[in-house]
Structures are given as C-alpha cells and as structure tokens.
C-alpha positions in Angstrom: 0.0 0.0 0.0 2.8 2.4 0.9 4.5 1.6 -2.4 1.4 2.9 -4.3 1.0 6.1 -2.3 4.7 7.2 -2.6 4.8 7.5 -6.4 1.5 9.3 -6.3 2.9 11.8 -3.8 6.0 12.3 -5.9 3.9 12.9 -9.0 1.8 15.4 -7.1 4.9 17.2 -5.9 6.3 17.4 -9.4 3.1 18.8 -10.8 2.9 21.3 -8.0 6.4 22.5 -8.7 5.4 23.2 -12.4 2.4 25.3 -11.5 3.1 29.1 -11.9 1.2 31.8 -10.1 0.1 33.8 -13.2 -2.8 35.6 -11.4 -2.0 39.3 -11.9 -2.0 41.6 -8.9 -4.9 44.1 -8.9 -4.0 47.6 -10.2 -4.9 50.1 -7.5 -3.5 53.5 -8.2 -1.9 55.1 -5.1 -2.7 58.7 -4.7 -1.5 61.7 -2.7 -4.6 62.6 -0.8 -3.5 65.7 1.1 -0.3 67.7 1.1 0.6 71.1 2.5 3.8 73.1 2.6 4.7 75.3 5.5 4.1 78.9 4.4 2.0 78.1 1.3 -0.2 80.9 0.0 -2.9 78.6 -1.5 -3.9 75.0 -1.1 -1.9 72.5 -3.3 -3.4 71.4 -6.6 -3.5 67.6 -6.7 -4.1 66.0 -10.2 -4.8 62.3 -9.8 -5.0 61.8 -13.6 -1.5 63.2 -14.3 -0.2 62.2 -10.9 1.1 65.7 -10.2 1.0 68.1 -7.3 1.6 71.9 -7.7 2.5 73.8 -4.6 2.0 77.6 -4.3 4.6 79.0 -2.0 4.3 82.3 -0.1 6.8 85.0 -0.6 8.5 84.4 2.7 9.3 80.8 1.9 12.8 79.8 0.9 12.1 77.6 -2.1 15.4 75.7 -1.6 14.3 74.7 2.0 10.7 73.8 1.9 9.1 71.7 4.8 5.7 70.1 4.8 3.1 70.1 7.5 0.7 67.6 6.0 1.1 64.5 3.8 -1.3 61.6 3.5 -1.5 58.9 0.8 -3.9 56.1 -0.1 -4.5 53.6 2.6 -2.1 50.7 2.6 0.2 52.5 0.2 4.0 53.1 0.7 5.8 56.4 -0.1 9.4 56.4 -1.2 9.9 59.7 0.7 8.3 60.8 4.0 7.8 64.4 3.2 7.1 65.2 6.8 10.8 64.6 7.6 13.4 67.2 6.6 13.4 70.0 4.0 13.3 69.9 0.2 14.7 71.9 -2.7 11.6 72.9 -4.6 13.3 74.9 -7.3 13.2 71.7 -9.3 10.6 68.9 -9.6 10.5 66.4 -6.7 9.7 62.8 -7.6 7.8 60.6 -5.1 7.0 56.9 -5.8 3.9 55.5 -4.2 3.7 51.7 -4.1 1.1 49.0 -3.6 1.5 45.9 -5.9 2.8 48.4 -8.6 4.8 51.7 -8.5 3.1 55.0 -9.2 5.5 58.0 -9.9 4.2 61.3 -8.7 5.8 64.7 -9.5 5.7 67.6 -7.1 6.5 71.1 -8.4 6.3 74.5 -6.7 5.2 78.0 -7.9 6.1 81.2 -6.1 4.6 84.5 -6.9 6.8 87.3 -5.7 5.7 90.9 -6.0 8.3 92.9 -7.9 8.2 96.6 -9.0 10.5 99.4 -10.0 9.2 102.8 -11.0 10.6 106.3 -11.5 9.0 109.7 -11.3 7.4 110.8 -14.6 7.5 107.4 -16.3 5.0 106.5 -18.9 3.0 103.3 -18.5 3.9 100.2 -16.6 7.4 98.8 -16.0 8.3 95.5 -17.6 10.2 93.2 -15.2 11.8 90.2 -17.0 12.6 87.8 -14.2 14.2 85.2 -16.3 16.4 87.7 -18.1 16.8 89.9 -15.0 16.0 93.0 -16.9 13.9 96.0 -15.9 12.5 98.2 -18.8 10.6 101.4 -18.4 9.8 104.4 -20.5 10.0 108.1 -19.9 9.1 111.2 -22.1 11.7 113.0 -24.1 11.5 116.0 -21.8 12.7 113.9 -18.7 16.5 114.1 -18.0 17.7 110.6 -17.8 20.9 111.6 -16.1 18.9 112.5 -13.0 16.1 110.0 -12.7 14.2 109.8 -9.3 13.3 106.3 -8.1 9.7 106.2 -7.0 9.4 102.7 -5.7 11.5 99.5 -5.8 11.0 95.9 -4.7 12.8 93.0 -6.5 12.4 90.1 -4.0 10.8 88.9 -0.7 10.5 91.7 1.9 13.3 91.3 4.5 15.2 88.7 2.4 16.5 90.9 -0.5 19.6 93.0 -0.7 20.4 95.4 -3.6 24.0 96.5 -4.2 24.6 99.3 -4.6 21.6 100.2 -2.5 18.7 101.6 -4.4 15.6 102.9 -2.5 12.6 105.2 -3.2 13.8 108.8 -3.5 17.3 108.0 -4.8 18.6 109.7 -7.9 20.1 107.6 -10.7 22.1 108.4 -13.9 20.1 106.1 -16.3 21.1 107.5 -19.6 23.0 104.2 -20.1 21.8 100.8 -18.7 22.3 100.6 -14.9 23.6 97.3 -13.5 23.2 96.3 -9.8 23.3 93.0 -7.8 20.3 91.5 -6.1 20.8 88.9 -3.4 17.9 86.7 -2.4 18.2 83.7 0.0 22.0 83.8 -0.3 22.0 83.7 -4.1 23.2 86.8 -6.0 22.3 87.8 -9.6 23.1 90.9 -11.7 20.1 92.9 -12.9 20.0 95.6 -15.6 17.8 98.7 -15.6 16.9 100.2 -19.0 15.2 103.6 -19.0 14.2 104.3 -22.6 12.6 107.4 -24.2 9.2 107.2 -26.0 7.8 109.7 -28.3 4.2 108.7 -27.6 2.8 110.8 -24.7 -0.2 108.6 -24.2 -1.0 105.1 -25.6 -4.2 103.0 -25.5 -2.7 99.7 -24.7 -5.6 97.3 -24.5 -9.4 97.2 -24.8 -11.7 94.3 -23.9 -15.4 94.2 -24.8 -17.9 92.0 -22.8 -21.6 92.3 -23.2 -22.6 95.5 -21.5 -19.2 96.5 -20.2 -16.0 97.7 -21.8 -12.5 97.6 -20.2 -9.8 99.9 -21.5 -6.1 100.3 -20.5 -3.7 103.1 -21.1 -0.2 104.4 -20.5 1.0 108.0 -20.0 3.1 110.2 -17.6 1.8 109.5 -14.0 1.8 113.2 -13.1 -0.6 114.1 -15.9 -4.4 114.2 -16.0 -5.0 110.7 -17.5 -8.3 109.3 -18.5 -10.4 107.8 -21.4 -12.9 108.6 -24.0 -15.3 106.4 -25.9 -18.1 106.5 -28.5 -20.3 104.2 -30.5 -18.8 103.7 -33.9 -20.4 105.9 -36.5 -21.2 108.7 -34.1 -19.2 111.9 -33.7 -19.2 112.9 -30.1 -16.6 111.4 -27.7 -17.8 110.7 -24.2 -15.5 111.1 -21.2 -15.2 108.3 -18.7 -16.0 109.5 -15.2 -13.0 109.5 -12.8 -14.9 107.2 -10.4 -14.6 104.4 -13.1 -10.8 104.9 -13.5 -8.0 103.2 -11.6 -4.5 104.7 -11.6 -1.3 102.7 -11.0 1.6 105.2 -11.6 1.8 105.8 -15.4 -0.6 102.9 -16.1 -4.3 103.4 -15.8 -7.5 101.5 -16.7 -11.2 102.0 -16.6 -14.5 100.1 -17.0 -17.4 101.5 -19.0 -20.8 100.1 -18.1 -24.2 100.4 -19.8 -23.0 99.9 -23.3 -25.1 98.0 -25.9 -24.7 94.4 -26.7 -23.5 93.4 -30.2 -22.3 96.9 -31.0 -19.0 98.4 -32.2 -17.3 101.0 -30.0 -14.2 103.2 -30.4 -12.1 103.9 -27.3 -8.9 105.9 -26.6 -6.7 106.9 -23.6 -6.1 110.6 -22.9 -3.4 112.5 -21.0 -3.9 116.3 -20.4 -4.7 117.6 -23.9 -3.1 114.6 -25.7 -5.2 111.9 -27.4 -4.0 108.3 -27.6 -4.4 105.8 -30.5 -8.0 104.7 -31.1 -9.1 101.0 -30.8 -12.3 99.5 -32.0 -14.0 96.6 -30.1 -17.3 94.8 -30.5 -19.5 93.8 -27.5 -20.9 90.3 -27.3 -24.3 88.7 -26.8 -25.9 87.8 -23.5 -26.4 84.1 -22.8 -29.4 82.9 -20.7 -29.4 80.0 -18.2 -31.7 77.2 -19.3 -34.5 76.2 -16.9 -33.4 78.9 -14.5 -36.8 78.9 -12.9 -36.5 75.2 -12.0 -40.1 74.6 -13.3 -39.3 71.6 -15.4 -38.7 68.2 -13.7 -39.4 64.5 -14.4 -39.3 61.4 -12.3 -37.0 58.7 -13.7 -38.0 55.7 -11.5 -37.1 57.2 -8.1 -34.6 59.8 -9.4 -35.9 63.3 -9.8 -34.3 65.1 -12.8 -34.3 68.9 -13.1 -35.3 69.0 -16.8 -38.4 68.1 -18.8 -38.9 64.4 -19.8 -37.4 63.9 -23.2 -35.7 67.3 -23.0 -32.1 68.3 -22.8 -30.4 68.4 -19.4 -28.4 71.5 -18.3 -28.7 71.1 -14.5 -28.0 67.9 -12.6 -28.0 66.7 -9.0 -26.5 64.0 -6.7 -29.8 62.1 -6.8 -28.3 59.1 -8.6 -25.9 58.6 -5.8 -28.4 59.3 -3.0 -30.9 56.9 -4.6 -28.4 53.9 -4.3 -29.2 53.9 -0.6 -32.4 55.9 -0.3 -34.5 58.4 -2.2 -33.8 61.6 -4.1 -32.8 64.4 -1.9 -33.2 67.1 -4.6 -36.8 67.4 -5.6 -39.2 70.0 -7.1 -41.2 72.1 -4.6 -44.4 74.2 -4.9 -42.9 76.6 -2.4 -41.8 79.6 -4.5 -41.1 83.3 -3.9 -43.8 84.3 -6.4 -46.4 81.7 -5.3 -46.4 80.2 -8.8 -44.4 77.5 -10.6 -41.8 75.4 -8.9 -38.5 75.7 -7.1 -35.7 73.3 -6.4 -35.6 71.8 -2.9 -32.1 70.6 -1.7 -32.1 68.6 1.5 -29.2 67.0 3.4 -30.0 63.5 4.6 -28.4 60.4 6.0 -29.1 57.7 3.3 -28.8 54.0 4.2 -30.2 51.4 6.5 -29.5 51.8 10.2 -25.9 52.8 10.7 -24.9 51.6 7.3 -24.8 54.5 4.8 -23.5 58.0 4.6 -24.5 61.7 4.6 -25.9 63.0 1.3 -25.9 66.7 1.0 -28.6 68.1 -1.3 -26.8 69.8 -4.3 -27.8 71.1 -7.7 -25.2 72.2 -10.3 -24.7 73.1 -14.0 -23.2 69.8 -15.4 -23.7 66.1 -15.4 -23.7 63.2 -12.9 -21.4 60.8 -14.6 -21.5 57.7 -12.5 -21.5 56.1 -9.0 -18.2 55.1 -7.5 -19.2 52.7 -4.8 -21.3 55.0 -2.5 -19.5 58.1 -3.9 -20.0 60.1 -7.0 -18.1 61.2 -10.1 -19.5 64.4 -11.6 -18.8 66.9 -14.4 -19.1 70.5 -13.3 -19.7 73.1 -16.0 -21.6 73.9 -19.2 -20.1 75.5 -22.3 -20.1 79.2 -22.1 -18.4 82.2 -23.7 -20.2 85.3 -22.4 -18.8 87.2 -19.4 -21.5 88.0 -16.8 -21.1 90.3 -13.8 -23.5 88.7 -11.3 -25.7 85.7 -10.6 -29.0 86.8 -9.0 -31.9 84.7 -7.6 -33.9 83.7 -4.5 -33.2 81.3 -1.7 -34.8 80.1 1.4 -32.6 78.2 3.9 -33.3 76.1 7.0 -30.0 75.3 8.8 -29.8 72.2 11.0 -26.9 71.6 13.4 -24.1 69.5 11.9 -24.4 65.9 13.2 -22.2 64.0 10.7 -18.6 65.0 9.8 -15.5 63.5 8.3 -12.4 63.3 10.4 -11.0 66.7 9.2 -14.3 68.5 10.1 -15.1 66.8 13.5 -14.8 70.2 15.2 -17.9 71.4 13.3 -20.2 68.9 14.9 -23.0 70.8 16.8 -22.5 74.0 14.9 -25.2 75.3 12.5 -24.8 74.0 8.9 -23.9 76.4 6.1 -25.4 76.6 2.6 -23.4 77.7 -0.4 -24.1 79.1 -3.8 -21.0 79.6 -6.0 -20.2 80.5 -9.6 -17.0 80.2 -11.7 -15.8 80.7 -15.2 -13.0 78.6 -16.5 -11.0 78.3 -19.7 -10.5 74.5 -19.5 -11.3 72.6 -22.7 -13.6 70.2 -20.8 -15.9 70.3 -17.7 -14.2 69.9 -14.4 -14.4 66.4 -13.0 -15.4 66.1 -9.3 -14.7 62.9 -7.4 -15.9 62.6 -3.8 -14.3 59.2 -3.0 -11.7 60.0 -0.3 -9.3 57.6 -1.9 -9.0 59.7 -5.1 -10.9 62.8 -4.1 -10.8 65.8 -6.6 -12.7 68.9 -5.7 -12.9 72.3 -7.3 -10.1 74.8 -6.4 -11.2 78.4 -6.9 -7.5 79.5 -6.9 -6.6 77.2 -9.8 -4.9 78.8 -12.8 -7.7 77.9 -15.1 -10.3 79.9 -13.1 -11.1 83.2 -14.8 -13.7 84.4 -12.3 -15.2 83.2 -9.1 -17.9 84.3 -6.6 -19.8 82.7 -3.7 -22.5 83.2 -1.1 -22.3 81.3 2.2 -24.9 81.4 5.0 -24.7 79.7 8.3 -28.1 80.5 9.6 -31.7 80.1 8.6 -33.5 82.8 6.5 -36.9 84.2 7.5 -38.5 82.9 4.4 -37.5 83.7 0.8 -34.7 86.3 0.3 -33.1 87.6 -2.9 -29.4 87.2 -3.4 -26.6 88.2 -5.7 -23.2 86.7 -6.2 -20.6 88.9 -8.1 -18.1 87.3 -10.4 -14.6 88.4 -9.3 -12.5 88.4 -12.4 -8.7 87.9 -12.5 -8.4 89.1 -16.1 -10.7 91.0 -18.3 -9.3 89.6 -21.6 -9.6 85.9 -21.0 -12.6 84.4 -22.7 -14.3 81.6 -20.8 -15.2 78.2 -22.1 -17.3 76.8 -19.2 -19.7 78.3 -16.7 -20.1 76.6 -13.3 -23.0 77.2 -10.9 -23.3 75.1 -7.8 -25.9 75.2 -5.0 -25.6 73.1 -1.9 -27.6 72.7 1.4 -24.3 71.8 3.2 -21.1 73.6 2.2 -18.9 70.7 3.2 -21.2 68.0 1.7 -18.3 66.9 -0.6 -16.6 65.8 2.7 -19.8 64.1 3.9 -20.2 66.7 6.6 -23.4 68.5 7.4 -26.6 68.5 9.3 -29.5 66.2 8.5 -32.6 68.3 7.9 -30.7 71.3 6.4 -32.9 72.4 3.5 -32.1 74.9 0.7 -34.8 76.1 -1.6 -33.6 78.0 -4.8 -35.5 79.7 -7.6 -35.4 82.2 -10.5 -31.6 82.2 -11.2 -30.5 84.9 -13.8 -27.3 86.5 -14.9 -26.5 90.2 -15.1 -24.1 91.5 -17.7 -23.8 95.1 -16.5 -22.5 97.0 -13.4 
C-alpha cells in the first residue's frame, strides 16, 4: 500500500512544482490625498490623472528649503519619501514613488509669486520686469532728464530677504542715460540685474481694450503726473464721451477703466487721454448675453425614483447628486411648490443620511450646472460646468434656507459637529477645454479649487443661519483678467457647504428659484 502512495505523492509534488502563479495583482492607483507646505499661500493642486502636485509657496518661503506640515496617501500605500521629515529643494521637480502591488510615480512642483516693482518719477506706462532675463525696462518722455532719474518705488524680492547692491531705494537719484547694473541677493544667491530707462515719443497710448456684453474695459499708459483718462463713442457717431474719474484706476503711469451700460453686439471706439493729448483709437465689439436654461426650475421629471431637473425627453443642463443618493435611499433634490412668487416650482435641496440603520452616509442636497457621470461605490463622479463664452457680472436669484446643526462629519471636520450648517451658492468661469471632474471618494478625491490657474472668475455666497422665508441674493463674479474668454460656466448650490466631505446637518434644506445672470454693473 505504501509503495502505491509514494509515487502518487512524488507525482503530485512534481506537478505542483510546475504550477506558476500567473494571477495578476490588482492595479490600485496610489494617490497623494493631502499635502501642505509650510508657508504656502494657497492649497496645493492635486491632479490624480496626471499624478502631479503643484504647490503655491508664499513670498517668505525659501524655495530651496521647503518643509511640509501635511502629507497623506492612499490607505495601505507606501511612499518612497516621508515628506514630513526634513526639507526639500523645490526649485526643481521632486519625484515621489507610491507603491502597492505596482509603483506610481508622482511629480511635485512649486510655484512662487513674488511681487516685484521698479518705478521712476514721470515714467510712462507700466514697468516691464523680465525675471528670467533679470531686466527692468521702463519708458519716460523725451522731456525727462535721464541723467537724473528719481526712483519712485523698488522691490525685487521677498521683503526682508532681499539686498540690492549698490543700494537703491525710493527717493534715490540715478544716472540712467545708459543701462544701470546692480546686484540682487535673495536667500543667499546673487544675480546681476540691468535697468533700462528708454525714451518714448508717444505721450499717451491706448494699450488694451476688452469688450464684454454691456461693459468695456480699457487700459492706457501716460506720464503719471498728468491728468489721465479715457474717451469712448459708439462707432459711427461723432461725439466722444468722457469716462468719469470714479470708473478709472491709476497705477503710476498705467491706468485703466470700466465703461458700463454699453449696448450688446455693438462696435465702440475707445482711446486713452493725457492732459490735452489723445492716444491711439481702438475698435471693439460687444458680445451677446447668454441665458441660463430652466433657471426657474419649473421643469422636472421622475425617472424611477430619481428626480431630474429637466423636462422628460428634454435636454439636461442642471443635474443633482440624486443618482448617488438613490443607491441607498430616495432623491434628496426634488421639485417644490414653495416659490417666492407663489407660482411655478422651485428646487428643494435637502441634506439627509441615506442608508439602512448605521450603514450608509450623509448625502448633501446639491444642484449644479453639469452632469452626474457615475456612481463610485457610494461616492459620485460628476462633471461641473456647461459650455459658455459670455462674461456675466453677477448671478441673481432667490433662496430660502433652513439650517440644521451639523451631526455628521468626516475626520477633518469633526470640530464642526454641533454647529449650524452652512449653505453655499457659488459660480465660476474657466477656460478649461472640458468640464471639471469632481470625485468625492476620499481615496482619489478631486474637488474644485477656486484658486486654480484655469479659473477666470469666481464668486460665492455662504450662509450659516436660517433665513426668515425667501430672500433675494446676488453673487458677483470676481475676475482675474478682463481679456480671457471663458469656455465653461459653473453654478453650484448646496444645502451643506462641506457636503463633498460628507459633513453636514440632517434636515438642512435649501430652496432656490429664479436664477438669472447680469451683464452690467
């Protein structure tokens, strides 16, 4: 009997030795979840798709010796570097490899915006500061003696960490007929800069003009000690109109203005002026106003148990988190007959705990311009934004808010428990080529950053108390640049400001109605 068993065991052992483990390991991308540099001036921008992080360092941070106050990665992942230990030279990209079954290479870079200026008395227009070439170029009129130029202001590096040799300060006199060289030391590194003071024959120049829908923006350059301003007229008319001083902003020899109440789809001529001198004329054409679809929130349809904020068979423009909420419960964004006018419908956004017993999570009522893409477990992936090219000045509408005390919070917001919930209505214009993807899953969370470089304008309303019924509101678009043309408009309303972090108060209800955009000031 033993003789029969032994060969069988040997055969089994041989076969076992030939078996290879060809089952592939699962691919679970490892992400940087949170990261913060000491002295940063804005939150870090984390891009899970490209596996990049962009830090924004404050002026007072030495970029060659950056330390980190926060650094978390995906659960069970391993980081090749513990960023919480030591300091790092962020003048060049820093590579961090995150590992779990496979390696994922992340690149961390840093940006640092340093305010620099150099002006002289009587100069025309703004100074050009070429940081890469370490050149300063400014213009003065022919009548100014370049052998005796008075420095009006100077700052070429972080306050308290910059030394200029030979010393140059406001009030000093320079012989700038020829280029002036001086040394600038910052954080122990010294570089030679060159100042060029050039002569211009043009006394006043219209440098830029941007036409929106009902507003014009015009920019000019002239001697700072002159009476500088602007004129405009509708093309084809004779009379030039003077822009009131209250609409003009002066910055030395550079000045700008906004001109409200102009007609849409109309040609205008504009020019800068300085004393009796007239600048070059520029012609611009205003655009057309765009309207928000279903801004009265009257059109809804019920798709099984999911309420959709558009007419059945119609085209969606708004969307909600109802698809995610309905996986564990019912829609928490629904139509309501409670309206400020007493007619039609409004949108009712409620924050609820959805699930069975203790199994589930908080679902904040939210409605946004965009599309709910798909459910990620019990989380959501959404596209924020609709195609848009017009430049509005305000979002107006009506809201009615009931604030409940916060009773659910993620770890980072535990301190808010017991405090009144806060509603939020925010708007943004971006020049991204696509909508902005929102991911609420903490493992690969991606939320909107109002300070991101692709944001042209942003505005928000937050309220941490209940209203006494319906109230009107307005949210102003704060523009970073008047010339950039948007590609997407984002409008987001939420019953709980921190709902993306599953933080809020069950029973907080935000009613919204009659949204509309202004295009004038």
